[in-house]
Wavefront OBJ file of the C-alpha trace (Angstrom):
o trace
v 15.613 6.000 -27.923
v 16.546 5.993 -24.271
v 14.025 4.162 -22.078
v 12.393 6.031 -19.264
v 13.810 5.299 -15.828
v 11.766 4.894 -12.645
v 13.113 4.796 -9.063
v 11.263 2.395 -6.851
v 11.635 2.465 -3.064
v 10.502 -0.544 -1.061
v 11.502 -2.427 -4.186
v 11.718 -5.864 -2.590
v 8.351 -5.767 -0.884
v 5.073 -7.431 -1.983
v 4.055 -4.637 -4.349
v 7.536 -3.528 -5.279
v 8.551 -6.864 -6.600
v 5.408 -7.196 -8.828
v 5.665 -3.580 -9.869
v 9.226 -3.914 -11.048
v 8.222 -6.926 -13.254
v 5.383 -4.803 -14.712
v 7.695 -1.854 -15.375
v 10.161 -4.081 -17.257
v 7.309 -5.445 -19.235
v 6.328 -1.898 -20.160
v 9.885 -1.141 -21.424
v 11.091 0.962 -18.439
v 14.516 0.649 -16.769
v 14.247 0.519 -12.945
v 16.434 1.743 -10.107
v 15.541 0.057 -6.850
v 16.342 1.346 -3.387
v 16.930 -1.321 -0.661
v 18.533 -1.501 2.723
v 20.781 -4.442 1.767
v 22.603 -5.452 -1.417
v 20.181 -6.785 -4.021
v 20.408 -8.157 -7.564
v 17.700 -8.748 -10.169
v 17.577 -11.311 -12.940
v 16.907 -8.516 -15.465
v 19.714 -6.121 -16.739
v 17.012 -3.440 -16.874
v 17.053 -3.292 -13.016
v 19.788 -1.943 -10.847
v 19.735 -1.705 -7.058
v 21.189 0.970 -4.797
v 21.335 1.051 -1.013
v 19.965 3.538 1.472
v 19.510 3.835 5.217
v 16.650 6.022 6.322
v 17.598 5.738 9.965
v 20.970 7.350 9.422
v 19.861 9.575 6.476
v 22.234 7.914 3.945
v 21.378 7.208 0.354
v 23.390 6.351 -2.778
v 22.976 9.476 -4.912
v 23.481 7.439 -8.072
v 20.024 6.096 -7.616
v 18.607 9.323 -9.196
v 20.800 9.277 -12.372
v 18.486 9.472 -15.415
v 15.292 8.966 -13.262
v 12.069 10.719 -14.359
v 9.706 9.315 -11.759
v 9.755 7.959 -8.252
v 7.351 5.296 -6.981
v 7.646 5.409 -3.175
v 6.593 2.184 -1.419
v 9.093 2.167 1.446
v 7.938 1.977 5.051
v 7.766 -0.432 7.912
v 4.868 -2.969 7.888
v 2.200 -1.404 9.970
v 0.710 -4.743 11.084
v 3.956 -6.791 11.599
v 4.439 -6.174 15.355
v 2.522 -4.853 18.301
v 2.442 -1.087 18.605
v 4.735 -0.158 21.373
v 5.807 3.479 21.627
v 9.091 2.561 20.028
v 7.439 0.576 17.236
v 4.997 3.575 16.481
v 8.028 5.870 16.157
v 9.828 3.483 13.816
v 6.608 3.204 11.653
v 6.242 6.978 11.528
v 9.849 7.671 10.641
v 10.032 4.939 7.967
v 6.997 6.427 6.138
v 7.358 10.115 6.637
v 11.190 10.791 6.895
v 12.100 8.435 3.991
v 10.419 10.591 1.330
v 11.876 13.730 2.910
v 15.343 12.140 2.597
v 14.773 11.773 -1.189
v 13.462 15.367 -1.413
v 16.578 16.731 0.266
v 18.663 14.801 -2.269
v 16.633 16.257 -5.155
v 17.027 19.761 -3.699
v 20.795 19.551 -3.771
v 21.493 18.152 -7.185
v 20.618 18.275 -10.935
v 17.855 15.723 -11.727
v 15.106 14.908 -14.272
v 12.401 13.813 -11.821
v 8.967 15.289 -12.399
v 6.605 12.783 -10.740
v 6.315 11.082 -7.324
v 3.670 8.413 -6.712
v 3.469 7.254 -3.185
v 1.792 4.450 -1.210
v -0.777 5.481 1.320
v -3.304 3.595 3.343
v -7.035 3.592 4.073
v -5.968 3.662 7.763
v -6.229 7.428 7.103
v -10.040 6.927 7.781
v -9.764 4.315 10.440
v -13.075 3.202 12.121
v -16.033 4.983 10.437
v -18.866 2.393 10.677
v -20.972 2.266 7.596
v -20.168 5.785 6.341
v -18.714 5.814 2.795
v -15.294 7.276 2.711
v -14.367 9.533 -0.152
v -10.976 11.269 -0.491
v -12.309 14.615 0.926
v -13.077 13.190 4.362
v -11.029 14.304 7.395
v -8.523 11.864 8.795
v -9.286 9.876 11.998
v -7.825 11.308 15.157
v -5.873 8.112 16.134
v -2.462 6.626 15.488
v -3.323 5.415 11.944
v -5.165 8.569 10.901
v -2.324 10.906 12.252
v 0.368 8.665 10.565
v -1.403 8.561 7.129
v -2.041 12.328 7.207
v 1.628 13.067 8.016
v 2.769 10.570 5.330
v 0.611 12.260 2.629
v 1.681 15.729 3.766
v 5.336 14.724 3.489
v 4.796 13.412 -0.107
v 2.994 16.654 -1.035
v 5.982 18.676 0.033
v 7.396 17.587 -3.365
v 5.121 20.226 -4.970
v 7.392 23.017 -3.832
v 10.107 21.326 -5.886
v 7.854 21.455 -8.973
v 6.950 17.797 -8.732
v 3.551 16.239 -9.549
v 2.679 14.171 -6.417
v 0.131 11.416 -5.970
v -0.768 9.426 -2.884
v -2.722 6.142 -3.253
v -4.688 5.202 -0.059
v -4.494 1.410 -0.342
v -6.822 -1.159 1.134
v -5.608 -4.666 2.007
v -3.649 -5.971 -1.031
v -4.794 -9.536 -1.905
v -1.882 -11.564 -3.326
v -0.570 -15.078 -2.968
v 3.013 -13.947 -2.436
v 2.432 -12.241 0.830
v 0.265 -9.941 2.911
v -2.988 -10.855 4.613
v -4.424 -13.330 1.989
v -2.061 -16.332 2.463
v -2.484 -16.136 6.191
v -6.345 -16.206 5.934
v -6.120 -19.094 3.467
v -3.782 -21.046 5.835
v -6.158 -20.606 8.773
v -9.261 -21.545 6.752
v -7.586 -24.638 5.202
v -6.590 -25.940 8.601
v -10.142 -25.487 9.968
v -9.043 -22.644 12.256
v -10.917 -19.875 10.323
v -12.908 -17.568 12.622
v -14.427 -14.134 12.212
v -12.892 -11.312 14.200
v -15.322 -9.149 16.100
v -18.870 -8.892 14.590
v -17.751 -9.534 11.051
v -19.797 -6.574 10.050
v -16.822 -4.267 9.721
v -16.128 -3.091 6.161
v -12.736 -4.326 4.765
v -11.224 -2.294 1.888
v -9.241 -4.474 -0.504
v -7.570 -4.508 -3.901
v -6.164 -7.287 -6.012
v -2.315 -7.128 -6.540
v -2.631 -6.856 -10.268
v -4.945 -3.781 -9.924
v -2.669 -2.260 -7.308
v 0.329 -2.523 -9.689
v -1.716 -1.181 -12.609
v -2.834 1.805 -10.482
v 0.738 2.865 -9.681
v 1.488 2.730 -13.422
v -1.691 4.613 -14.305
v -0.981 7.331 -11.719
v 2.634 7.648 -12.877
v 1.775 7.789 -16.626
v -1.208 10.194 -16.536
v -0.226 13.804 -15.849
v -3.870 14.680 -14.931
v -3.602 12.467 -11.796
v -2.457 14.400 -8.776
v -3.251 14.547 -5.082
v -4.931 11.706 -3.189
v -6.923 8.728 -4.489
v -8.424 5.672 -2.852
v -6.782 2.447 -4.089
v -9.588 -0.010 -3.381
v -11.781 -2.297 -5.486
v -15.200 -0.947 -6.399
v -17.025 -3.831 -4.556
v -17.248 -2.956 -0.825
v -17.392 -5.971 1.338
v -17.615 -6.721 5.046
v -15.161 -9.050 6.807
v -17.540 -11.952 7.343
v -18.605 -12.292 3.731
v -14.969 -11.865 2.670
v -13.869 -14.790 4.799
v -16.796 -16.881 3.679
v -15.977 -16.098 -0.013
v -12.438 -17.337 0.577
v -13.824 -20.412 2.353
v -16.187 -21.209 -0.471
v -13.427 -21.139 -3.095
v -11.368 -23.528 -0.871
v -14.364 -25.620 -0.206
v -13.900 -25.119 3.509
v -16.512 -24.122 6.116
v -15.809 -21.418 8.647
v -17.336 -23.066 11.717
v -15.513 -21.538 14.706
v -17.370 -18.909 16.736
v -16.654 -15.123 16.370
v -13.578 -13.874 18.237
v -14.847 -11.153 20.621
v -13.327 -7.791 20.274
v -12.051 -7.747 23.924
v -10.051 -10.910 23.173
v -8.390 -9.339 20.163
v -7.595 -6.225 22.101
v -6.120 -8.341 24.973
v -3.924 -10.245 22.605
v -3.036 -7.508 20.028
v -3.504 -4.303 21.983
v -4.064 -1.147 19.958
v -3.043 -3.090 16.790
v -6.436 -4.964 17.015
v -7.797 -1.823 15.251
v -6.527 -3.249 11.985
v -9.051 -6.091 12.291
v -11.849 -4.322 14.057
v -12.071 -1.058 12.234
v -14.873 -0.707 9.794
v -13.789 1.305 6.769
v -16.121 1.484 3.815
v -14.190 3.175 0.988
v -15.242 4.529 -2.380
v -13.365 3.817 -5.622
v -15.292 6.433 -7.608
v -12.645 9.107 -7.939
v -9.976 6.857 -9.587
v -12.601 5.256 -11.762
v -13.815 8.754 -12.860
v -10.232 9.479 -13.768
v -10.306 6.639 -16.297
v -8.902 3.689 -14.478
v -10.609 0.274 -15.122
v -10.247 -2.524 -12.650
v -9.414 -6.055 -13.837
v -10.879 -7.494 -10.585
v -13.675 -5.211 -9.358
v -15.480 -7.989 -7.448
v -14.202 -10.225 -4.616
v -15.146 -13.599 -6.202
v -13.236 -12.679 -9.413
v -10.241 -11.684 -7.316
v -10.201 -14.842 -5.195
v -10.770 -17.121 -8.166
v -7.669 -15.592 -9.813
v -5.533 -16.147 -6.745
l 1 2 3 4 5 6 7 8 9 10 11 12 13 14 15 16 17 18 19 20 21 22 23 24 25 26 27 28 29 30 31 32 33 34 35 36 37 38 39 40 41 42 43 44 45 46 47 48 49 50 51 52 53 54 55 56 57 58 59 60 61 62 63 64 65 66 67 68 69 70 71 72 73 74 75 76 77 78 79 80 81 82 83 84 85 86 87 88 89 90 91 92 93 94 95 96 97 98 99 100 101 102 103 104 105 106 107 108 109 110 111 112 113 114 115 116 117 118 119 120 121 122 123 124 125 126 127 128 129 130 131 132 133 134 135 136 137 138 139 140 141 142 143 144 145 146 147 148 149 150 151 152 153 154 155 156 157 158 159 160 161 162 163 164 165 166 167 168 169 170 171 172 173 174 175 176 177 178 179 180 181 182 183 184 185 186 187 188 189 190 191 192 193 194 195 196 197 198 199 200 201 202 203 204 205 206 207 208 209 210 211 212 213 214 215 216 217 218 219 220 221 222 223 224 225 226 227 228 229 230 231 232 233 234 235 236 237 238 239 240 241 242 243 244 245 246 247 248 249 250 251 252 253 254 255 256 257 258 259 260 261 262 263 264 265 266 267 268 269 270 271 272 273 274 275 276 277 278 279 280 281 282 283 284 285 286 287 288 289 290 291 292 293 294 295 296 297 298 299 300 301 302
């Protein structure tokens, strides 16, 4: 019996790397898309190259593929948001999936499902209001970006594809992302709370993020948009203190005022100062069960 094949874009990123390992464990073969040449220790994985800037992609990446998991896109928080940087972020998230759809339009294929990354930046700063998937997007850079990203993914429906977008909170993992940076600062005694600390911080453990992509891919009843956040909603100050407690380190420095963050980071300071309280009810009602629903469980595992 031929094993199912999944195409993963952004395959060498934080989630992509963990996801490929999980797919192999589940008996899938994997095609990965990457900008540069890559190799994997497993014979079940084969990499292909693409360049979203020039619109080039190795068409062989779709041979035998039944599902696409789309994780590609520039890191939103990696650099300050200049006009040029904003355009690069937009193109990498929106145009990359359209490049694949153009490829699907012009050849025979077996793809029936597309599961894409998304972001809770769709909601941006909403104070204490609980964000469910039916809320309107924020009218700022992140809100407009995430809306365009989801709309581009949904264009696959006209090709007869089942499409899913997962609005992810901060992914907590030891291999990258926000968590190791927070641990480093707290361990060295430089831990401080940005802004008031009362801003809600949506989060999800890396293992649950990977499991959610598999769940969305494997369940045909899942379609449209779902929040990818842990059920326990937590504010930034308690989150930092929880990490400090597990490290047996006190956070003693004063809060960093919002105006200081804005002066240093510019508009990108929104990532730290926005309060986004996000509901996990929809995906739980669809049958998904979190391994790490609470922050202390998640930090202890990390």
